[in-house]
C-alpha positions in Angstrom: -14.1 -1.7 -23.1 -10.9 -0.1 -21.8 -8.8 -1.9 -19.3 -9.4 -0.6 -15.6 -6.5 1.3 -14.1 -5.5 0.6 -10.3 -3.7 3.1 -8.3 -2.0 2.0 -4.8 -1.5 4.9 -2.5 1.0 3.7 0.3 2.7 5.8 3.0 6.0 3.8 2.9 8.1 1.6 0.7 6.8 -2.0 1.3 3.3 -1.0 2.5 2.2 -1.5 -1.0 3.5 -5.2 -1.0 2.1 -6.1 2.4 -1.2 -4.5 1.7 -2.5 -5.6 -1.8 0.1 -7.1 -4.0 -1.2 -10.5 -4.3 -4.6 -9.1 -5.3 -3.1 -6.5 -7.6 -0.8 -9.1 -9.3 -3.9 -11.1 -10.0 -5.6 -8.2 -11.5 -2.8 -7.4 -13.7 -2.8 -10.9 -15.1 -6.5 -10.3 -15.9 -5.5 -7.0 -17.9 -5.8 -4.4 -15.4 -3.0 -1.4 -15.5 -1.6 -0.7 -12.0 0.5 2.1 -10.6 1.9 2.7 -7.2 2.5 5.9 -5.4 4.6 6.0 -2.2 4.4 9.3 -0.2 7.1 8.9 2.4 10.8 8.4 2.1 10.6 5.6 4.7 14.0 5.8 6.7 14.6 8.8 8.8 12.1 8.0 11.8 14.9 5.6 13.1 17.2 8.4 13.9 16.9 11.1 16.6 16.6 13.9 14.1 15.7 13.9 10.5 18.7 14.4 8.3 18.2 13.1 4.7 21.8 13.9 3.9 23.0 11.2 6.3 20.7 8.6 4.7 21.6 9.2 1.2 23.1 5.7 0.4 20.3 4.1 2.4 17.6 6.0 0.5 19.2 5.2 -2.9 19.4 1.4 -2.0 15.7 1.7 -0.8 14.5 3.4 -4.0 16.1 0.7 -5.9 14.3 -1.9 -3.7 11.1 -0.1 -4.6 11.4 -0.2 -8.4 12.6 -3.9 -8.3 9.8 -5.2 -6.0 7.0 -3.4 -8.1 8.5 -4.8 -11.3 7.8 -8.4 -9.8 4.2 -8.0 -10.3 4.3 -5.9 -13.4 3.4 -2.4 -12.0 3.5 0.0 -14.8 5.0 3.1 -13.2 5.9 4.0 -9.5 5.8 7.5 -8.3 7.5 8.6 -5.1 7.4 11.6 -2.8 9.8 12.4 0.0 7.5 13.3 3.0 9.3 12.8 6.2 8.9 9.3 7.7 6.4 8.9 10.5 6.2 12.5 10.6 3.2 13.2 8.1 1.5 15.0 11.1 4.0 17.8 10.7 3.1 18.4 7.1 0.2 20.3 6.1 -2.6 17.8 4.9 -3.1 19.9 1.7 0.3 19.2 0.7 -0.2 15.4 0.9 -3.4 15.7 -0.9 -2.0 17.6 -3.7 0.6 14.9 -4.2 -2.2 12.4 -4.4 -4.1 14.6 -6.7 -1.2 14.9 -9.1 -0.8 11.2 -9.8 -4.4 10.6 -9.7 -5.1 13.2 -12.2 -2.3 11.9 -14.5 -3.3 8.3 -14.6 -7.0 8.5 -13.9 -7.4 5.3 -12.0 -10.7 3.6 -11.9 -9.7 1.7 -8.4 -7.6 2.9 -5.4 -6.1 0.8 -2.7 -5.0 2.4 0.3 -4.4 2.2 4.0 -7.0 1.7 6.8 -8.2 4.7 8.8 -7.5 3.1 12.1 -3.9 2.0 11.8 -1.4 2.5 14.6 0.9 4.3 12.3 0.1 8.0 11.9 1.4 8.1 8.4 -1.1 5.5 7.4 -4.1 7.3 8.7 -3.1 10.6 7.1 -2.5 8.8 4.0 -6.1 7.4 4.2 -7.5 11.0 4.8 -5.3 12.4 1.9 -6.9 9.8 -0.5 -10.5 10.5 0.7 -9.8 14.1 0.3 -8.5 13.9 -3.1 -11.4 11.7 -4.3 -14.3 13.7 -3.0 -17.2 12.3 -5.0 -17.7 15.0 -7.4 -19.5 14.8 -10.6 -16.3 14.2 -12.6 -14.5 12.1 -10.2 -12.8 9.1 -11.9 -12.2 6.8 -9.0 -15.2 4.3 -8.7 -13.8 2.2 -6.0 -11.7 2.6 -2.9 -10.4 -0.3 -0.5 -8.4 -0.1 2.6 -5.7 -2.8 3.0 -3.9 -4.0 6.3 -0.3 -3.3 6.7 1.3 -5.9 8.8 3.0 -4.6 12.2 0.6 -1.5 12.0 -3.0 -2.4 11.5 -3.2 -5.3 13.9 -1.3 -3.5 16.5 -3.8 -0.6 17.2 -5.6 -2.2 20.1 -8.5 -2.2 20.6 -9.1 -1.1 17.1 -9.9 -3.8 14.7 -9.7 -4.4 10.8 -13.1 -6.0 9.9 -12.7 -6.8 6.1 -15.8 -7.3 3.8 -13.8 -8.0 0.5 -11.7 -11.1 0.0 -9.6 -11.9 -3.0 -8.2 -15.4 -3.8 -4.3 -14.8 -4.3 -3.5 -18.6 -4.1 -1.7 -18.2 -7.6 -0.1 -15.0 -6.8 1.2 -15.3 -3.1 4.4 -16.3 -4.3 4.7 -13.2 -6.2 3.9 -11.0 -3.3 6.5 -13.1 -1.3 9.1 -12.4 -4.0 8.4 -8.7 -4.1 8.7 -8.5 -0.2 12.0 -10.3 -0.3 13.5 -7.6 -2.4 12.8 -5.1 0.3 15.7 -6.5 2.3 16.0 -3.3 4.5 12.5 -3.6 5.6 12.1 -7.5 6.0 12.2 -9.0 9.3 12.6 -12.4 10.7 9.6 -14.5 12.0 7.7 -14.1 14.3 7.6 -10.5 13.3 4.5 -10.1 11.2 6.5 -8.1 8.4 8.3 -11.5 7.4 7.9 -13.9 4.7 6.3 -16.4 7.0 4.1 -13.6 8.4 2.8 -12.8 4.8 1.8 -16.5 4.2 0.2 -17.0 7.6 -1.8 -13.9 7.2 -2.9 -15.1 3.7 -3.8 -18.5 5.0 -5.8 -17.1 7.9 -7.9 -14.9 5.5 -8.3 -17.6 3.2 -9.5 -20.1 5.9 -12.1 -17.4 6.9 -13.6 -17.6 3.3 -12.9 -21.2 2.1 -9.7 -20.6 0.2 -6.1 -21.6 0.5 -4.8 -18.1 0.5 -6.7 -14.6 0.4 -6.0 -11.0 1.0 -8.6 -9.0 2.8 -9.9 -5.4 2.5 -12.4 -2.9 4.0 -14.5 -1.3 1.4 -14.5 2.4 1.6 -16.6 3.3 -1.5 -18.0 1.7 -4.7 -20.0 3.3 -7.2 -21.8 1.2 -9.5 
């Protein structure tokens, strides 16, 4: 039986870590192959106008962080696009779908982890829609399982929408890898009590673990499973 393949489809650098790295690290240890696709460049939304040329050094540093963070848990390959940060709604959805298609058709994953449909962040919502469009349940579709993850400082901020997970993975043995990967994203990391912090990651994992009788867990919302 062949090893199953995982594709993480994230809107921004560090979303992949926040969303599912504890779980994917565990699955890699069990023999799964895992890949990451990051769609957005992750920097220019903090400026008045988008000017990638003025962000060359920051983007180079961030791209280096992406590679090092993904190496921590053994991601086989990282794919990146350059869609405008927090401006996915200014891009034709078809272009984003084709970016997902390109990687999906190359690696043919069995499982996809991606964003939650009701996140506060517009790029997250559009990424979710692009994944669903790319994985329409046609007769020859390779993807058998799709799960939505939460991205701290986006999912929980979209009041009154709530993330109601129905799948929990024990990450007691791999939480430290998730935290190590996040620590590499120095330009994205925040200090506690910001949720996108090392302490925030641990507290969230502890909370989800407590809900299901584990020390630490990651939580997901099932989108589709084909058995």
